[in-house]
BAZA-918219 format. One record per atom (N, C-alpha, C): x, y, z; residue in one letter. Coordinates in steps of 0.05 Angstrom, whole numbers, plus 5000, padded with zeros to 4 digits. Example, Ala and Ser with C-alpha at 12.3 -4.5 7.8 and 13.67 -1.06 7.14 Angstrom:
BEGIN
526448865156A524649105156A526449345156A525749555142S527349795143S525850015157S
//
This chain:
BEGIN
662947288181M660647348165M661347368135M663947408130E664747438102E664347178087E664946948100N664446688087N661546658081N659846748099E656946728094E656146888069E657247128067R656547288044R657547158018R659947048018I660946917994I659246677986I658646508005E657146257999E654346327991E653146518005L650346587998L650146737972L652246887965K652347017939K652446807917K653946597922C654146377902C651446237899C650146187922I647446067922I645446247907I645546507913F643746697901F644246697870F646746697862G647446707834G646446447820G646746217833L645945967821L642945957817L641446057838I638446057836I637646237813I638846477811C638146657789C638746537762C640946397759I641546267734I639446057727I638745897746I636745687742I634045797733I633146007747F630546117740F630646277714F633046407709A633346547684A633146357660A634446117663G634445927641G631945757639G630645707662A628345517662A625645647666A625645907671L623046047674L622946307657L624746487662C624646747649C625046717618C627246577611S627846547582S625546407567S624446177577P622246047562P619846237559P619146387580L616846567579L617346797559L619846897558I620547107539I620446997510I621446757506I621346627480I618446577471I616746487490L613946457484L612646717476L613246927491L612047187485L612947287458L615547257452S616547357426S615447197403S615046937407K614046767386K611146837379K609646927399S606946997394S606647247376S608847407374F608747647357F610047597330F610847347324I611947287298I609747187279I609247327258G607147257239G608047037220G606246967202A606846757182A609146837164A609547097160S611747187143S614447197157S614347137183G616847147199G617547417210G615747607207K616247877217K614447937241K615248147256L613648227279L610848307270L608848197284S606148247275S604248167298S601848277297L599648207316L597648017303L598347897280E596447737266E595647487282E597447377298N596747147314N594547207334N594847437347Y592747517366Y590147587352Y590347717329V587947787314V586547537305V588047337296S586847087287S585546937310S586846937333V585746787356V583246927366V583347197369L581147347380L578747367361L579147297336H576947287317H575947007312H577146817327N576246537326N573946497345N571646447335E569246417352E569446187371E570745967362E571045737380E572845807404E574945957399F576646027422F575246217441F573846417430I572346607447I570246457464I568946267452L566946107466L568245937488L570545827482S572045667502S572945837525S573846087518L574746267539L572446347557L570046397545Q567746467561Q566946227579Q567045987567H566445747583H568245727607H570845767603S572845747624S572345937646S571746187640F571246387660F568646317675F566646227661A564046167674A564245937693A565345707683I565445467699I567445507722I569645637717S571745677738S570745867760S569346077751G568246267770G566146147788G564245997777L562145867793L563345657811L565145497800E566445287816E567945407840E569445627835A571045747856A569245857878A566945967870L565046077890L563945857908L563045637895I561945417910I564045287928I566445247917T568645117932T569345277956T569645547953V570545707976V568445707998V565845727990V563745718011V563745448025V564045238010L564144968022L566544928040L568945018029A571344988045A571345158070A570145398068F569945568091F568245438113F565945338105L564145208124L565444968138L566844808122L568144568133L570344658153L572044848145A574144938162A573045068187A570945228184Y569645358207Y568545148226Y567244948214G566044738231G568144588247G570444538237L572544398252L573844568273L573744828270H574945008290H572945118311H570445138304Y568545278321Y566345088331Y567044838334T565144638345T566544478366T564944318381R566044138401R565843848392R566143808366L566043538355L568443388365L568243118367P570542958378P573042998361P575342988375G577843028361G578342818339G577642568345W578042358325W576442408300W574042518303F572242578280F573542798263F574543008276K575843218261K578243118246K579842948259S582242838246S581542678221S579442508224V578542348201V577542518178V576042728184V575042908164V577343038149V579443138164Q581743258151Q583143068132Q583542828141V584942628124V583342558099V580742508102L579142428079L578742658059L578742898069L578343128050L580743168031L583143088040I585443138023I586142898005I584642678007L585242437991L585242487961L583342647950P583442697921P586042817911P587542947929M590043067920M592142857912M591642607919F593542397912F592942267885F591142387870L590342277844L590742487822L591442397798P591542587775P588742677768P588542917757T585943027750T584542867728T586042727712L584742567691L582842357704L583642257727T582042057741T579342167750T579242427757Y576842547768Y574542517747Y575142577722G573042567702G572042287698G573942087696F573041807692F571541707717F572341797741A570841707765A568041807764A567642057755V564942167752V563342017731V564641947709I563241797688I562341527698I564141387711Y563541117720Y561741117745Y561341347758S559641357781S556941477775S556841687758L554341827753L553441807724L554941657707G554141617679G551741437677G550841377653K548441217649K548840937660K551240827660Q551840557671Q553440577696Q553440817709G555140867732G554140727757G555940707777L555340567802L553040697816L553140967820I551041107835I548441107819I548641127792T546241117775T544840857779T546340637779Q545040367782Q543840337810Q545140447830L544040427857L541540587860L541340817847L538940987848L536840907829L537640757808G535740677788G535340867765G536541107766Q536341297745Q538741497746Q539341607722Q541541807721Q540542077731Q542042197748L541142457760L541342687740L543342687723F543742897703F545842817683F545942957661S547942897641S550742977651S552542787652I555142847665I557242967646I556742947620Y558643067600Y558043357597Y560143517599G559743807595G559743947622G558044147624F558044337647F557744197673F555744017676G555143887702G557443717711G558543557694G560743387701G563243537708G563743747692L566143917697L565844057725L563444157731L563044297756L563644117780L562543877779I562943687801I565843617804I567143557781S569943467782S571743697791S571243937782Y572844167791Y572544217821Y570144197831I569644237860I571244037876I571143777868I572643567882I575643627880I576443727857Y579343777852Y580344007869Y578844217871T579844467885T579044487914T577244317923L576344327951L578644277971L580344067967P582444007986P584444247990P585644357969P587444587974P586144827986P583644887978A582145107989A581545068019A580844818025F580344748053F582844778070F585044668060I587544688075I588344978081I588045148060L588745428063L587045568085L584445518084L582645648103L582845518131L583245258132Y583445128158Y585945228173Y588145248159N590645348172N590345638180N588945798164A588546088171A586846118196A584945938200F583145958223F584745918249F587045778247K588645738271K589645998283K589846208266Y590946458275Y588846678279Y586346588281V584146768288V583546738317V583546968331D583046968360D580046928366D579246698376K576446628381K575446768406K577146888422H576347028446H574547268439H574747368414F573147598407F570147528404F569547268403I566747188403I565347288428I566747248451V565647338477V565347638477V567447778467V567348068466V564948168450V564448048427S562248128410S559548068423S559347848437Q556847778451Q556347968474Q558448048488I558148238510I557248508500I558148578476M557248838465M554448828453M553148598455G550448578446G550048538416G552048448402D551748398373D549948158368D548248178348P546647938341P548447718330P547447468329P549147238321P550447278294P548947378274L550147408247L552347608247L552047818262R554248018263R556647908278R556147758299T558347628313T559947438295T558447288279F559647098260F561247248240F560247478230Y561747628209Y564247758221Y563947888244V566148038256V568347858266V567647628277T569747458290T570747238272T569247168250S570046938234S570447008205S568747178194V568947238165V570847468160V570547688175R572147928171R575147868173R576147718194P578947668195P580047488173P578147358159M578947158139M578647248110M577847508107I577247608080I579647568061I582047638071G584447608054G584847318046G584547128064T584946848058T582646738040T580246838045I578046758028I578546847999I579547087995A580247187968A582447007956A584446947972A586646777962A585546497954A583746387970S582546127964S580946137938S579446357935F577846377910F579746387886F581846547887I583646567865I585046307860I585846167881L587145907878L585245707864L582745697874S580845507862S580245577833S579945837827F579345927800F581545837781F584045887789F586345827770F586845527768F586345377789L586745087787L584944977766L582445067765S580544967745S580845097718S581545357718F581845507693F584145387676F586245297689T588545197675T588844897673T586944747685D587144457685D586444337658D587944147650F587444007625F586243727629F586943597651G586043317655G583143277657G581743437672I578843397676I577243447650I577543677637P576043717612P576843527590P579243417591A580143217571A578542967573A577542897597S576142647601S573142677602S572142917610I569242937614I568043197602I569643347588G568743607578G566543587557G566643377541G564643347519G564743587500G562443687494Q562243917475Q562644187489Q562944177515Y563344427530Y566344487531Y567344607510T570244657507T571144877526T573644847536V574845047553V577545117541V578745337552V581145437539V583545247542V583645077563A585844897566A585844677544A583444577538T583344377517T583644507489T582844757487E583244897462E586144927456E587744997476L590645027473L591944767466L591044547479Y592144287473Y591544207444Y589144247435M588344167408M589844327387M590344587393V591844757374V594744667372V595844597395M598744527396M599244237388M597444057394M597943767391M595943637372M594443797357G592443687338G593743567314G592043487295A593043357270A594943547255A594243807256I595944017243I596544227264I598844187278P599544377299P599844667289P598844857304D599145137297D600545277320D603245277319F604845377341F604445677345F604045827323Q603746117326Q601146187342Q598946057334S596446107348S596645997377S598045767380G598345657407G599845837425G601945967415S603446157431S601746397439S600046487421A598346717428A596246637449A595146397447I593246297467I594546277494I597046167494A598546137520A598946407533A599646617517V600146877528V597546997539V595346947524I592747047534I591946927560I592746667564M592246537589M593746657612M595846807606L597446937626L596147187638L594347307622I593047557630I591647527657I589947317660P588647287687P590647257709P593047147703S595047117724S595947387735S596347577717V597147847725V594947967743V592447927735A590248027751A590147897779A590847637779A590947497805A592947607824A595347677813V597447787830V596448047842V595148217826W594148467836W592048427858W590248237853L588148177872L589248067898L591347907897L592547797921L593848027937L595148207923R596448437936R594248607949R592048647935F589948817945F588548687970F588248427969S586848287991S588548288016S591148328014E592948318038E592248538057E591048758048R590448978066R588148898085R586748688079F584548598096F585448398117F587948318116N588948118135N589148248163N588448088184F588548178211F591248098223F592248258241R594648198256R593948208286R594147988300Y593647978329Y596247998344Y596248138366N598648148383N599247868395N597147728401K597347458411K594747308407K594847048406I592446888403I591646778431I589346858440T588446778467T587146498466T587946328484A586746058486A583746088492A582145938478F579245968481F577945708475F576145608492E574745358488E571845418479E571145308456I568445348445I566345208463I564145348469G562045238485G560545018471G559144858486R557644638474R554944728462R554344618439D551744678426D551144438408D549244278417R548744028403R547644078375R545944278372V544744338346V546944418326V548544618335R550744708318R552644488311R553544328331D555344118325D554143908307D551543848311G550243648294G550043738265G549543998261I549344098233I552044078219I554144158233F556744148220F557743868216F557143688235A557843408232A556443288208A553943358204L552343258181L553543368155L554343618155L555543738131L558143588124L559843538144C562343398139C561843118128C559842978140V559242708131V558242708102V556442898096I555342908069I557542958048I559343148054V561443218035V563342978032V564142858054I565942628053I564642398038I562142338043M560742118030M560442168000M560042427993A559742497964A562442447950A564642527962I567242487950I567942187948I567542047970L568241757970L566441597951L563941677948S562141537930S563041567901S564141797894V565141847867V567641677861V569441657881F571941517876F571841227884F569641137895A569440847903A569740667879A568740767855I568940597831I571840537824I573640707831M576440657824M577540407838M576440327860F577240087875F575639847867F573639887849I571839667841I572539567813I572839747794V573239677766V575639487762V577939537775P580239357770P579739067779P577739027795F577138757805F574538647793F573538767772I571138677758I571838577730I570638367721K571338247695K570838447673K568438577672S567838777652S565538947662S566239187672W564239367682W562839507659W560139537659P558239437679P556739177669P557939047649Y556538827636Y556938557649Y559338517659Q559938267674Q561038337701Q559238387720V560038477747V560738227763V563038117757V563937867770V566737927781V567137857807F569737917819F571937737806F574137867798T576437727787T578837907789T581137777789T583637917789T585037907761T583537797742E584637767715E585338037703E583538237706T584038507695T586538627707T586738607733L589038717746L591638577738L591538317736Q593938157729Q594738217700Q592738237683R593238287654R594638547650R593638757663I594839027660I597539047673I597838937697L600338957711L602538777699L601738577684S603738407671S604838527645S603638747636D604638887613D607339027620D609438957606S612039067612S612139367609S610539477590S610639767586S609539917610S607539787624I606539917649I608639927670I610139717673K612339707693K614439927687K615139957661I617040157653I616040437659I613540487652V612340747657V612240807687V611440607703Y611340647732Y614040717743Y616040567735I618840627744I619640907736I619040977711N619641247701N618341457719N615841417726S614341617742S615541647770S616041417783V617141427810V619941557809V621541487789M624241607786M624041907782M622241997765V621942287759V620942427784V619042307798A617842437822A619942457844A621542237848A623642237869A625742447863A626642447838A628742647830A627742927833A625242967825T624043237827T623843317856T623043127874A622843187902A625543277914A627643147907V630243217917V631243477906V631143507880I632043757867I630343997875I627743957875G625844167882G626244257911G626744067929T627144137957T629744287961T631844197948V634444337950V634144627939V632844657916L632444917904L630845107922L628645007933A627045167951A628545237977A630045037987Y631545088012Y633645308008Y635145287986M637145497981M635945767978M633645787964A632346047961A631346157988A630345978005A629446058031A631746148049A634146028046L636446118061L637246398053L637046468028V637646738019V635746938031V633246858033N631147038043N631147058073N631346828087A630946838116A633446828133A635746748122R638146708138R640546848127R640147078114S642447208102S642347508108S644647638103H644847928105H645248058078H644347918058L644448018031L642548258027L642948428007P641148658003P638248568000P636448748007G633648688006G632648607978G633948707957I633148647930I633548347924I635548227936C636147947932C633847777945C633047857968K630847717982K628247747967K627747997957L625348047942L625147877917L627447837904L627547687879L626747397884L627447287907M626547017914M623446997916M622247207928D619347217930D618047257903D619447407885V618347447858V618347177843V620447027845F620546767832F618246587842F617746597868A615646437880A612946527870A612546787867M609946897858M609446817829M611546847812V611146787784V610546487779V612046317792T611546027789T608845947799T607846097819N605246027831N602846117813N603346327797T601046447782T601146377752T603446297741V603546227713V602345947709V600445907692P599145647688P601245437680P600845197689G602644977682G602744927652G600444947638M600444897609M602045117595M602045357605V603545577593V606545517595V607445437619I610245367623I611045137605I609144937603G609744707585G610144787556G608444967546V608645067519V611345227516V611945387536A614445537535A616845357534A616845137550F618944937549F619144807522F616844757510L616744627483L618144807463L617545057463F618845247444F621845277449F622545287475T625345347483T627245117478T626344877485F628244647485F627944457462F626044517443T625844347419T628344377403T629544157395G632044167379G634544167395G634244177422T636644177439T637043897450T639243857464S639843597475S637943517498S636543717509L634643657530L631943567520L631343597495Q628743517484Q628243227489Q625743167498N624942887503N626742737522N627442877544T629142747564T627742767591T628442587609F627342597636F628342847651F630742927645L631943157658L630143407654L629143437629L627443667623L624843647639L623643417642I621243377657I621743447687I623943347697I624743407725I625143707729I626443837711L626944117713L624344277713L622544207695L619944337693L618344297719L618244047729N616743997754N617944147778N620644157779S622044297801S621344597801S621244717778I620544997776I617645037782I615944867771R613044887773R612144867803R613444687818E612644637846E614344777866E615545007858F617345147875F616045297898F613745417893T612545607911T611945497939T610245287940T609345187966T611745087983T613544917973P615844847990P617545077999P617845277981Y619345517988Y618045668012Y615445698011L614045828033L614145668059L614045398056M614145228079M616745258094M618945228079I621645238092I622345528101I621345718086Q621945998094Q620746058121Q618245958126A616945998152A618545868174A619545618169S621045478189S623745608195S625145698174L627745828178L627446088192L625246228188S624846488201S624446458231S623446218240K622946178268K625346098284K627446008270I629845918284I631546148293I632846118316N634446338328N636446438307N636246698301L637946828281L640846848288L641446798313S644246828323S645846568320S644646348311W646146098310W648546108291W648246238268E650446258250E652746428262E651946638276T653946808289T655446658311T653846508327T655046348348T656946138337T656146008315G657845808302G660445938292G660246178280A662646308270A664546378293A663446468316L665046528339L666446288350L665246048346M666445808356M668245668335M668645808313G670545718293G669345548270G666745518270D665445368248D664845548225D665145438201S664445588177S661445608174S660545788157W657645818153W656345568142W657645438123A656645188112A656444968133A658444948150K658444748171K656144788190K655645038197T653345108215T650745028202T650545088176I648045018162I647544718162I649544568156F649244278153F649044138180F650344248201R650344108227R648244218246R647144458241V645244578260V642644648247V642744818226I640344918214I638644698201I639944538184I638444328170I637244118189I638844018209P637643828227P635243938242P635244198248N633044318262N630644378245N630944338219T628644388200T628044138184T629043898193M628643658178M625743578176M624143648196S621243578194S619943718171S620643978167T619644128144T620744018118T623243938118V624543818094V623043568086V622343398105F620743158098F618043228087F616843438097Q614243528086Q614543638058Q616743778053M617243878026M617643648007M619243448014L619743217997L617043077991L615443048011S612842908007S611043067988S610843327992Y609143487976Y610043487946Y612643527942I613543537914I613243267900I613843047915F613642787903F610742737893F608842797911V606042747904V605242917880V605943167880Q605143347858Q606443267832Q608943177833A610343087809A609142837798A608042667815L606942407806L604142447793L602642657801V599942687791V599742907769V601843057765T601643277746T601343177717T599743327702I599343267673I599443527657I598143737666S597943987650S600644097642S602644097661A605244217656A606944057637A606743787638I608643617623I607443497598I604943547593V603643407570V604943477543V606243717542F607443797516F610343707513F611643607534I614543557532I615143257536I613243087540T613742807543T613442667516T614942447512G614742297488G614442007494G614641837473A614341547477A616541437496A618941547494R621141447511R621041557539R619741787543T619641907570T616841917581T615241727573M612441717582M612341657612M610541797626V610041747654V607141667658V606441617683M603741497688M601441667678M601641937683T599442107675T599142127645T601342127630T601142137601T600341857591T601041647605K600041377598K597041357601K595941487622I593041497626I591741647603I592941867594T591942007570T591841827546T593941677542Q594041487520Q591941267522Q591541167547A589540957551A586741067546A586241327553Q583741447547Q583241467517Q585341537503Y585041567474Y584241297461Y585341077471F584740817460F582440677475F581040837492E578640737507E579240497524E581640487536K582340277555K581740377583K579240387590Y578440517615Y579240357639Y579240087637D580139927660D583039987666D584640037645E587440107649E587740377663E585940567657V585940827669V585640797700V583840627709F583340597737F585640447751F586740247738V589040107750V591440287753V592040457733L594240647735L593640847756L591140947758S590441137778S590741017806S589940767809L590240627835L593140607842L594840547823L597740537828L598840797838L598041017825I598841287833I597941347861I595341287866F594141337892F595641197915F596040937911L597340777932L600240857936L601640927914T604341017917T604541277932T602741467926N602741717941N602041687970N600141507976I599441458004I601841348019I603241148008L605541038021L607741238025L608241408005V610341608007V609541818029V607041888029K606042078049K606341968077K605541718081I605741588108I608741578116I610441498097M613341478103M614541738112M613941948097F615142208104F613942328129F611342288133D610142378158D611342238182D611941978180Y613241828201Y615941948207Y617541988185L620242098188L620142378201L618242538193A617942808205A617342798234A615342628242N614642598270N616842478286N618142278275H620442148289H622642348293H623242518274N625342718276N624642918299N622142998300D621343188321D621743058349D620942808351I621142668377I624042638386I625642548367V628542498373V629942758381V629342978365L630643238371L629743338398L627143308404H626143408430H627343258453H627542988451I628642828472I631642888476I633042918453K635942968454K636543228469K635143438461V635643698473V634743708502V632443568508K631443568535K633343418554K634343188545R636243048562R638743208567R639743338546K642243488550K641743728568K639343848565F638544078582F638443988611F637243758617Q637043658644Q639843598656Q641543478639G644243408648G645843658654G645543868636L647044108641L646044258665L643344248669S642244388692S643244268719S643643998719K644643868744K647543928748K649043948726K651943988728K652844278729K650844458727S651544738725S653044828750S655344938747P656945038770P655745288782P656445338806R655445588819R656745828805R655246008798S656246248786S654146468789S654846698778G653046918780G650546888763G650746708743K648446668724K646546458736K643946488733P642146278741P642746028726P642445798740A643145538728A641645488702A639045548701R637445498677R638445668654R639145918658L640146088637L642745978626L644545898645Q647145788636Q646645528621Q644845368630A644245118616A643245168588A641545378585N640545448558N642845518539N644745668549V647045748532V648545498525V648945318544Q650545078539Q649044888519Q646344878522V644744718503V645144818475V645145088472Q645445208445Q648245138434Q650345158451E653045088442E653244798436E651844628452Y651944338446Y650544278420Y648344408414T646944368389T648644438366T650144658367I651744748345I654044558341I655244448363K657544278360K656943988354K654643898362N654143608361N651743518344N650243698333M647843608317M648843508290M
//
């Protein structure tokens, strides 16, 4: 166990160094810079100036208003969709299709959402032309609200859908036996156990929209929000870094409140001793209502994004609606597009590998070590901070920290930022997997003469490869679509697809926006399919391998005082350690 402590201490020290240099130091520098006045001395004048700026105060009010309303609508909608898939007798294929279609928007950058709404619901939009009139003005509040809901619905749905798996549906019968009316049964058995997750979904949806830059940059119009205000201050004709640092710090305040709210909501979480298998009864009216809701939501999302698959194949939307591949060929023949695409895929792939290794090492410290509790707590703190600090804030902090260094305007800096920014979800994924694995495997390996590292590489990692593939897929997709975090640190030489879309928007090359978005979408779909296949294949191979060995050992088990099956289990474990 001494080798384990030495190696894990080294891993723990490396993680602390990385987060100290790439997260803590930039945030400290950002905070200190916000207190440096024009004279170069410590002062509150930056905050006074910002808080007396009517445009900023209005933008802040707009952000709270639109994000709060969007989060409320999104959580209600996501809850109903998740509830409908768990508490109905709808066909399995229908439920699977709904789950897949609901997460499709996650494969697109948020900049695309705004343009999709413009080209679908604008004056010359696809839906407007089909209906014969524009439903509402899409620039400003209305367009932002629709785009934010589409943007935040997938992650909120995933969170609630997964949480419903751990709600014991058997209590529905108990509530009915006790004579509770239907509404009370619904609250006690479905809402009450989910309050903590509902709160987490609301906070997640709120912050995703509050800190997003892509959507308001494309469709915000005169309805300014704090994210675009920060961008204009930092990247405008006359950059004001002092005011920008103060705005970035102010954006951190809601993050602190979010951490407290999440901690507070945890007290409402239910803990069941076991989940009882329960089959939902048939109800045609109920199933029909939820099926209709799913179809309406899916059709609404698909109708908005359908234009993305049409514009690249139209000569000039909406004036020359003639099918052609000239637009696609013209854009894809541009050598700069090819370079930017290669840059994006390279950055996303490198981020996926580095981010996965970083998250895996942190999870080993937390779930598979005997290090002091403070070490494990520190890993959770890093995950909490990276999850709550807005991407734009980290981007500004990186700008201040690495300007003038050898890392400025390099792909390495973008990869480092993305790896830190996307740390939380992969860390939680692999931590859960590592916690479920037999804790005695390292001890058994040590008794058999294997080092701790050898056991990790030959036993632990192979048994968690499915989760590793999921981590790689998640980080790759997020790195390919991100814009808010990296918008401040990319340059002409390090341009990626999302910043190229921002440039195309500036020069009003909207057909190029959709072609680039289509490239991102198809690339993410292919990567997702590939990693899902690898994860499923790994599970099947591992199951067959252990099952065959188990059967062979059971047949060959010699007569002894131990039951054959028990002895075979021990031998299977030893075989796994020695031969995986």
